[in-house]
C-alpha atoms as one frame of an Amber mdcrd trajectory, in Angstrom:
protein
  -0.055   0.028  -0.091   1.476   3.475  -1.023   0.992   4.788   2.675   3.397
   2.425   3.789   6.354   3.993   2.031   5.757   7.768   3.333   8.702   8.439
   5.476   8.357  11.201   8.031   4.743  11.529   7.157   3.149  12.113  10.587
  -0.304  11.928   9.109   0.068   8.290   7.730   1.422   6.484  10.751  -0.166
   7.715  13.777  -1.960   6.018  16.652  -5.119   6.777  18.319  -6.238   8.611
  21.631  -9.678   9.014  22.854 -10.904  12.254  23.918 -11.285  12.994  27.700
 -15.033  12.761  27.575 -14.780   9.218  25.853 -11.836   8.014  28.111 -12.712
   4.774  29.944 -12.321   4.517  33.790  -8.587   3.549  34.527  -8.268   0.092
  35.076  -6.919  -1.452  38.565  -3.508  -1.843  36.996  -3.271   1.620  35.572
  -4.498   3.034  38.841  -1.621   0.960  40.705   0.925   1.920  38.113   0.030
   5.686  38.621   0.364   5.411  42.396   3.829   3.878  41.903   4.821   6.880
  39.787   3.724   9.148  42.475   5.457   7.078  45.183   8.666   7.162  43.366
   8.393  10.952  43.098   7.805  11.421  46.696  10.873   9.042  47.434  12.934
  11.233  45.011  11.970  14.453  46.456  12.808  13.329  50.129  16.248  11.876
  48.932  15.300   8.278  49.899  17.731   6.283  47.565  16.611   2.731  48.929
  12.858   3.611  48.412  13.857   4.698  44.915  15.509   1.340  44.117  12.729
  -0.547  45.518  10.524   0.666  42.465  12.871  -1.280  40.014  12.437  -4.827
  39.365  15.615  -7.018  40.360  16.824  -6.948  36.781  15.746  -3.360  36.013
  17.894  -0.949  34.123  18.233   2.849  33.912  20.424   4.651  31.603  21.854
   8.096  32.902  21.042  10.550  30.204  23.768  13.034  30.851  26.712  10.382
  30.899  25.077   7.339  29.084  26.077   5.164  32.046  23.820   1.961  32.197
  22.648   0.853  35.506  21.849  -2.808  36.140  19.633  -3.971  38.944  18.440
  -2.402  42.234  21.815  -2.161  43.903  23.295  -0.316  41.045  20.234   2.098
  41.080  20.452   2.537  44.895  24.318   3.229  44.475  23.784   6.020  42.091
  20.941   7.776  43.870  22.907   7.529  47.243  25.858   9.320  45.592  23.347
  11.897  43.782  21.723  12.759  47.189  25.108  12.980  49.079  25.787  16.232
  50.928  22.172  16.755  51.526  21.606  17.640  47.878  17.973  17.519  47.537
  16.609  18.215  44.009  12.892  18.197  43.561  11.229  16.159  40.875   8.054
  16.778  39.162   6.721  14.405  36.400   3.905  14.619  33.616   2.536  11.368
  32.294   1.732  11.976  28.605   0.524   8.356  27.981   0.190   5.117  29.575
  -0.396   2.125  27.512  -0.982  -1.660  28.800   0.841  -4.216  26.631  -0.868
  -7.365  27.520  -1.508  -8.139  31.198   1.875  -7.878  32.737   3.551  -4.907
  30.783   2.945  -1.340  30.421   4.693   1.617  28.551   4.895   5.096  30.278
   5.937   8.199  28.263   6.301  11.598  29.868   8.401  14.623  30.795  10.285
  14.952  33.998  11.689  18.266  35.467  14.450  18.259  38.037  14.819  21.471
  39.899  17.995  21.844  42.199  18.288  24.316  45.114  19.955  26.877  42.714
  20.581  26.964  38.956  18.326  26.070  36.182  16.040  23.169  36.107  17.061
  20.000  33.953  14.010  18.786  31.807  13.975  15.398  29.740  11.370  13.302
  28.093  11.339   9.662  29.148   9.948   6.249  28.241   9.564   3.834  31.275
   8.599   0.045  30.940   6.730  -1.405  33.727   6.303  -5.146  34.549   4.066
  -6.950  36.793   5.231  -9.882  38.928   3.437 -11.465  41.856   0.741  -8.704
  41.728   3.334  -5.849  42.129   4.279  -3.406  39.301   8.102  -2.486  38.857
  10.247  -0.397  36.738  12.079  -2.666  34.283  13.825  -0.081  31.930  13.827
   3.864  32.049  15.395   5.785  29.382  15.484   9.713  29.409  16.396  12.213
  26.758  17.584  15.605  27.883  16.066  18.636  26.470  18.812  20.428  24.262
  20.561  23.485  26.022  19.862  27.126  24.866  21.672  27.582  21.396  23.971
  30.529  21.059  22.604  33.731  20.004  24.021  33.370  16.445  22.703  29.916
  15.614  19.128  28.444  15.027  17.886  25.740  17.350  16.946  23.840  14.273
  20.581  23.479  13.123  20.607  19.782  14.624  18.392  19.142  11.583  20.578
  20.714   9.089  21.353  17.331   7.604  17.811  16.857   6.446  18.012  19.812
   4.022  17.921  18.364   0.363  16.075  15.888  -1.627  15.207  12.337  -0.469
  13.799   9.325  -2.317  12.016   6.207  -1.045  11.440   3.904  -3.922   9.603
   0.575  -4.222   8.653  -1.609  -6.979   5.263  -0.092  -7.045   5.642   3.560
  -5.698   7.965   6.346  -5.402   7.804   9.149  -2.489  10.171  12.278  -3.172
  10.687  14.574  -0.272  12.139  17.952  -0.364  13.376  19.814   2.781  14.414
  23.401   2.889  15.052  26.120   5.074  12.640  29.218   5.312  14.053  32.731
   5.433  16.475  33.267   8.585  16.234  29.649   9.220  13.141  30.113  11.229
  11.421  26.909   9.992  12.081  23.981   7.880   9.607  22.984   5.384   9.162
  19.417   3.969   7.053  18.579   1.043   6.360  15.208  -0.271   4.747  13.813
  -3.375   3.828   9.963  -3.768   3.253   8.637  -7.067   2.436   4.974  -8.621
   3.505   4.296 -11.905   4.698   8.051 -12.329   1.095   9.141 -11.685   0.916
  11.529  -8.472  -1.487   9.990  -5.821  -0.929  12.154  -2.751   1.012  15.109
  -1.530   1.632  16.869   1.739   3.642  19.706   3.592   5.268  19.675   7.015
   6.540  22.786   8.923   9.282  22.069  11.542   9.703  24.613  14.210  11.544
  25.340  17.653   8.889  26.324  20.346  10.613  28.689  22.650   8.033  28.352
  25.243   8.209  24.593  25.544  11.985  24.334  24.484  11.525  21.817  22.001
  11.253  21.019  18.599   7.577  20.709  17.137   6.171  19.979  13.791   2.776
  20.364  11.946   1.761  18.417   8.936  -1.022  18.891   6.177  -1.953  16.082
   3.911  -3.710  16.393   0.742  -6.439  14.044   1.871  -7.539  16.611   4.586
  -5.529  15.086   7.410  -3.444  17.127   9.659  -1.650  16.480  12.979   1.327
  17.826  15.038   4.583  16.008  16.494   7.031  16.636  19.360  10.633  15.766
  18.501  13.359  14.285  20.884  16.867  13.411  20.158  18.753  10.205  21.073
  22.287  10.138  19.505  21.714   9.617  15.857  17.932   8.894  16.221  15.132
  11.302  16.566  11.711  10.113  18.124   8.661  12.067  17.128   5.694  11.784
  19.320   2.710  12.364  16.809  -0.844  12.976  17.059  -3.338  13.505  14.081
  -6.866  13.949  12.965  -7.639  12.072  10.053  -9.779  13.139   7.308 -12.672
  11.093   8.507 -12.395  12.666  12.072 -10.861   9.742  13.788  -7.804  10.290
  16.201  -4.378   8.620  15.778  -1.115   8.773  17.525   2.304   6.863  16.989
   6.035   7.162  17.771   8.042   7.593  14.638  11.870   6.829  14.730  14.255
   8.487  12.319  17.688   7.108  12.444  20.757   8.799  10.429  22.879   6.179
   9.051  25.123   8.392   7.370  25.129  11.778   5.270  22.907  10.261   2.626
  20.953   7.511   4.157  18.413   7.444   6.875  15.824   4.869   8.110  12.271
   5.597   9.170   9.769   3.516  11.244   6.663   3.954  13.300   5.842   2.100
  16.323   3.130   2.216  19.009   0.470   3.078  16.337  -3.383   3.347  17.234
  -6.150   4.604  15.437  -9.548   5.358  17.766  -8.220   2.894  20.293  -7.364
   0.191  17.997  -3.659  -1.033  17.882  -1.999  -1.330  14.438   1.064  -3.288
  13.574   4.523  -1.441  13.617   5.954  -0.205  10.377   9.378  -1.659  10.054
  12.429   0.434   9.198  12.386   1.870   5.516  15.519   2.843   4.131  15.449
   6.489   2.413  18.407   7.981   0.371  19.425  11.462  -0.512  18.859  12.359
  -4.199  21.827  13.824  -5.771  21.421  17.131  -7.620  21.396  16.689 -11.327
């Protein structure tokens, strides 16, 4: 199907979220997980390393965002937080849970934003993905990965410079379809625009436009996309080394709501891969889209 081949097209690979009015009552498991999240935050704010570690499963892991150090198991987690809270250092943590999805009966995926405020100095903000597992009736953290918000750029640079590599023409070609994408700067590097055209047997079948911007209030990269079929949506971007994760939400042409996490991985200057996971449409979970290779088109 032609839509499967559209890289970076937020519109076509999203997953659904119900409106607040239609949201079902939280399940007992979701309630238990949210209580554990509150308990973790309280333990952090009182500097209790042992209580924090108790929230992890015995084999749980945590990747420290600033150093990349990987902590394996409760003992390592407790040792890390014990050192963090040395000398009466008591930063305060606040957490915003953006989504919590059950994956089967014993696994849940949480996504959100964490803000750590020290006694003095600026706060550190990060997005995170946490995997919760249930064993013997208790929910524990099995894996946590954070991505720090980028620091303020120098005055003479654009916050979007980290996406400079996108500028140019890109092609995703299969036996039946071709998708060509053009990324370019607007004046003063204020925005990046991305236009795409999909064709089957050289006949255009759809097109779209995306605008990528730096949000100075939220201190993050955001995007908006508009599809020729009437769909539109937005996305929030975070960087993990050579990967970009885009948490996207969309309104489809028929009014259905969709969400997904898209992953763009830069392989080299002229090659990237794109995939979409956690896809839902109006509450229905859809299969992941495996990585698709996209190549830069040389200038004729």
